[in-house]
N, C-alpha and C positions, 0 to 999 in steps of 0.2 A: 639814095644811100639808105634811107629808112626801109624801103622795100627789100633792098639787098640784105639788111640785117635780119629782117623777118624771115627771109628764105634761108640765111646762113645759120642762124642759131639752132633751129630744129635739127639741121643736118649735123652740126657740130655735136649736139647733145646725143644724137643717134650714134655717131662715131665713137663718142666717149663710152656709151653703154656697151657697144660692141667690143671695144678694147678691154673694158672691165670684165666682160664675160670671158674673153679669151684668156686674160690673166688669171681669173678665178679657176677656170678649168685647168690651166697649166699648173697652178699651185696645188690643186687637188691631186692631179695625176702624179706630180713630183713627190708630194707627201706620201701618197699611196705606194709608189714605187720604192721609196726610202724605208717606210715603216714595215713593209712586208718582205724586205730583202731576205730575211732569214726564215721566212714562212715556208710551208710545205710545197708551195707552188714552184719553188726553185728560183734560180738566179736569172735565167734568160727572160722569162715573161716580165719580171720587174724591171730589168734593164731596158726592155723595149718600152715599157710604160714611161720610164723616166726620160728616154730620148724623144718620145712623142711629146712630152711636156716641154722639152727644150725646143722642139720644132714649133710648138704653139707660141712660145716666147719669141722665137725668130719672126713668126708671122705678125706678132704684136709690134716688134721693132720696125718691120717694113711699113706698117701703118703709121708709125710715129714720124718717120722720115727724118730723124735726127741721129747724130752720132752717139750720144750718151746711152740710149737704150741698147744699141749694138754692143757697146762696151760691157754693159751689164749682162747681156745674153752671153757674150764671149767668156766672161768670168764664170758663169754657171756651167756653160758647156765645157770649158777647160777643166774645172774641178771634177765634173762627171767623167770626162775622158781620162783624167789622171787616176780616178778611182777604179774605173772599169778596165782600162788597158794601160797599167803603169809602165810596162816594158816599152810600149810605143810612145807614151807621153813624155818619158824622160828624154827622148830624142828630139823633142820639139823646142828645146831651149834655144836653139839657134835662131828661131823666129823672134823670140822675145829679146835676144841679144841684138838682132838687127834693128828692132824698134828702138832699143835703148841707145844704140850707136847713132842712129839718125837724130834722135832727140838731143843727144849730147853735142852734136855738131851745131845745134841752134843756140845753146845756152850762153856761151861766152860772147859771140858777136852780138847777140840780142841785148845782153846786159851792158856791154860796152857802148853800143849805139844809143840805147834808150837813156842810160845814165848821163852820158855826155850831152845829149839833146836836152834832157830834163834840167840839168844844172846850168850849162852854158846858155841854153836858149831862154831860160827864165830870167837871167840877168841879175836878179837880186840875190846875191850870195848870202846876205844876212838871213833871209827867210829860209834858205837851204840849211844853214847852220841851226836855226831854230827848229826846223823839222827833224834834223838829226838828233838833237837833244831830246825832243819829245819822244822820238822813236826808241832811243836807248832806255829812257825811263819806263816806257810801256813794256819793252822787252824784259827788263829786269824784274818788274813787278809780276808779270805773268809767268816767267820761268820759275821764280821763287815759289809762287802758288802751286805750280805743277810739281815741284819737288816736294812740297808739303803734302799734297794729296797722295803722291806716290809713297811717301813714308807712312802716312796714316793707313793706306790700303793694305800694305804688306804687314803692318803690325796688327791689323784686325784679322786678316785671313790666315796669317802665319803659314803661308804656303810652303816654306822651306823646312818647317819642323817635321822631323821624322823621315826626311829623305835619306835613302841609302846612297852614299856617294861612291860611284865607281872611280877607280884610278885610271885616268886617261893615259893610254900608251903614248909616250913621247911628250907628255904634257909639259914636263919641266924644260925640255928643249925648246918647245914652242914659246913658253913664257920668256925664256932667255933672249929670244929674238925681238921681243916687244920692248921698244925704247920707252922709258918713263916720260910722262907728259908734265912739264913744268910751265909756270906762267911765262917765263922768258922765251921758252920754245914756241909757245902759242903766239906771243907778241911778234917774234921774228918771222913766224910763218905768215903773218898777216900781210907783210910787205913783199911785193914781187921783186925778184932780181932780174927777171927777163920776162917781158909780157908775152912773148911767143911761147915760152915754156909754160907760163901760167895758163894760157889758153889751151895748150896741148894737153896739160895734165888736168884740166877741168877745175882749177882752183878758183872757185867763184869769188871768194872774199878778196883774193889778190887782184883779180880782174876788176872788181868793184873799186878797190883802193886806187888802182891805176886810173880808172875812169874818173874818179873824183878829182884827183890831182890834174889830170889832163883837162877836164872841164873847167876847173878853176883857172888854169893857165889860159885856156881859150877865151873865157869870159873877160879876161883883162885886156885882150887885143882890141884893136879898132874894128868897127863894123865891117869895113871892106875886107879885112883879113879873116875875120871870124865867120862871115856869112857862107863862104864856099865849104868850109869844113862842117858847119852846122847842116847845110843842105845835104852833104854826103852822109852824115850820120842819120839824118831824118829819113833819107832814102833807104839806107841800110836797115834801119829798124822796120820800115814798111816791108821790105823784101823778106826779112826774117820772120815777121808775122805771117806773111803769105806762105813762106816755107813751112811754118808750123802747121798752117791749114792743110797743106799737101801731105805732110808726114802723118797728121792725125787720121787720115783715111786708113792708114795701116794699123792704127791703135787697137781695134778689136782683135786682129790677128796676133799682135804682140802681147796684148793682155791675156788673151785666151791661152796662148802658148806658155806664158809665165805661170798661170794658175795650174795648167796641166802638168808642167814640170814639178812644181812645188808639191802637189798632191801625189803625183806618181812617184816622186823620189822619197817622200817622207811617209806617205800613207796617212789615213785618217786616224789610225790607232794611236798616233802620238798625242792626240787630244786626251786620251785616257791616261797616259803615263804622266804627263805634266799639265793636266787640265786645270788643276787648281791655280797654278801660277798664271796660266793663260787667262783664266777667267778673272783673276785678280787684276791683271794688267788692263783688260778690256773694261772691267768694271770701273777701274780708276780713270781710264780715258773718258768713259761716259760721264763719270762724276765731274771731271774737269770741264767737259763740254757744257754740262747743265749748271754747274756751280760757279764757273769762271767765264767761259766764252759767251754763254747766253746772256748773263747779266751785263757783261761788258758791252755786248752789242746793243742791248736795250738801253743802257745808260748813255751810250754814245749816240743813240738815235739811228742806228743802222737798221734798215728794213729786213727783218730776219728771214721771212719767207723768200723774198727775192734773193737774198744772200745765199741761202741754202740751194736754191735753183742754180745760181751762178757757179757755186763751187762743186756741184755734183760731179761734173766731168773730170776736172783735175783731181778731185779727191778719189774718184774711182781708179784713175790711172795710177795714183800714188799707192793706193791699197793693193792693187794687183801686181805692180812691178816692184813694190817696196823700195822705190828710188825717188827721192825728192826731186832730183834734177829732171826726171822724166816728166813731171807734172809742171815744172816751172814755166815753160813758155805758154802753156794753155792757161795756167793760173794768172799770168800777167794779162793775157788777152781777156779772160773772164772778168777780172777786176776792172779793166778799162771799160769794157762793155757795161759793167754794173754801175759805173758812174764815178769811179776814182780816176782823177787826172793822170795822164801817163807819167808826168814828172814825179808824182808821188808813188805810183806803182813801181817805176823803175828804180826808185831809191829804197823804199821800205821793204819790198819782197826780197831782193837780193841780200840786203843787210840782215833781214830776218832769218835767212838761211844759215847764218853764222851765230846770231845772237838771240834768236827767238824760236828755238827748237823745242817747243813745249812737250811733244810726245817723247822725244829722246831723253830730255831731262827727267821727266816723270819715270820713264823706264829705268834710267840709271839709278835713281833713288830706290826704286822698288827692287831692282836686281841686286844692289849692294847689300841691302838688309836680308834678302833671300839667301845670299851667300853665307852671311853670318848665322842665320837660322839653320841652314843645312849643316853647318859645321858644329852646331850646338853651342855657339858663342853668344852669350847674352850681351847686348849693347844697350847701355842706358840712354835716356833721351838726350843727355848732354853730348855723348859721343855721336849720336845720330845727327844732332844739329850741327856738330863740327863737320861731320861727313857731308851734310847738305851744303855747308859753306864752301867746302872743297869742290863739290860738284858744280856749284854756281860758276866757278872759275874754269874748271877743266872741261866742262861740257860745251864751251864756246868753240865754234868752228868745226864741229863734228860732221857737218854736211859735206865738206869738201875733202874729207880724208876717208878712203875706203876702210871699212871695218873699224872706224874710229870709236864707236861705242864699245867695242871689245878692248881697244887700247885704254880708254878712259876707265873701264870697269877693272881691268887688270892693274892699272896704276892706283886706283882707289883701294883695291884689295891689298896691294903691297904697302900702301901708306898706313893702313889700319891693321896690318898684320893678320889678314884673313887668308884662309887657304884658297887655292885657285881651282881645285877640282870641281866645285859646284858650278863654276863659270862654264866649264865644258859641258855640264849637264844642261845648262840654260841654252847653250848653242844648239842643242838638239831641236829646240822649237824656236830658235831665233828668227827663222824665216817667217813663221806665223806671227810672232810678236812684232817683227819689223813692219809688217803690213799696217797694223793699227797705229803704231807710233809715227810712221811716215805720213799716213793720212792726216793724223792730228797736227803734225808739223805744217803740212800744206794748208789745211783749213785755218790754223792759227795765224799763219803769215798773211793769208788772204784777208782775214778779219782785221789784222793789224793795219793793213793798207787802208781799209775802209774807215777804221777808227781815226787814224791820223788825218785822213781827208776831211772827216767831220770836225776834228779838232782844229784844223786849219781853216775851216769854213769853206772848203772848196769841193765838197762832195756834190756831184751832179751838175757842176758849173761848166764842164767841158765835154763836148760831144765826142764820142769815140770815133776813131778813123773808120773810113769805109771798109778797109781791109779787115779790121777787127770785127766790125758788125757782120760782114760776110762770113767770117770764120765761125763766129758764135751762132749764126743762124743755121749752120750745117748740122 
């Protein structure tokens, strides 16, 4: 074995150097092609240079032999395709929709099977309740900090000040169709009336609530009656993880198509029009990562470098597709492979999709004050803090409702007598903002599962299943 290591290490070092050279050349060519786009040499030569850079990135991905580099290359290639050939790129949305449909078929059965197995298989319902209380405390603390950072960021940048508000055609009619969000509506929405309907509509929280009640009932049965159902759920969860591995082979195509459509449909010029707001959001998300998530990981004793490697793929999928659900199956696999026991992963991450949406809550705080600034309305800190308290309640459960952030934003505007026109200005770059906040949601929930596992003293105590290990090795 010692001789093998002596032979292997120089080869590995040589491969790493070759990959670094390929990446360096690709980055240089891409930067050259982008910076000289308006130069005297014209459009075509620079376009060729950028595509040569992308081909070099593809060669680097081949050498890596893993799925994550291919997703990164697909994001770059998709953005370039959307920029160079927008008329063609907007027709590629069907491939991203296919990928999203395939992933959405995984989510409900995976949550149902893993939560039932985790709770009923564990047997100790008291520890499950303790874990739930810890999770809710963690969720509320972090989402409150996210709201605070969003408020601070928009008050510092004042991105909405001086914005000329266009009157959106049909805006009032659209507003009228949006039902107000009240606490009792949210509470009622948590509980399923028909589990088949909840699965069909992709209502994650309702499926999770059903799974909790079903698992509690199952745990109270005798071993003879409980064992067959538990084995069925365990087998189903393994099948769904395997299903996830198969679907992930399509991820680069789906992600690339999503990026191509976004850039082709909106163009890069949108970054100039509302760039200040966009930079404010991404600056606030970065600050949240550095000032909240990183210290949380360090205090909890989560190995940060290993964690970042584990979440790279689900975060990339979330960023490109702007859909939390698209990354959920891979995020659960990644955290189990990282060392979080499946029973904790299956409880914390689905619950976090309704109660721990750090990126979405930060965005809602930022966007609400942006609306006031754009309308020329001064809001004192007292009013802003009252708005933050409202958002703490109304932002829960937004992952399971399409365009729910729009609903919450409109409801907040109505509550505080703010005009609605600036909201439609924000929608012009909502797709670009959604990428960052969705990625933050996914990373935040992955970290939550690791923190709760450390809090329970069970991090790294349970080996991941062979199917999960196989999927994460690809």
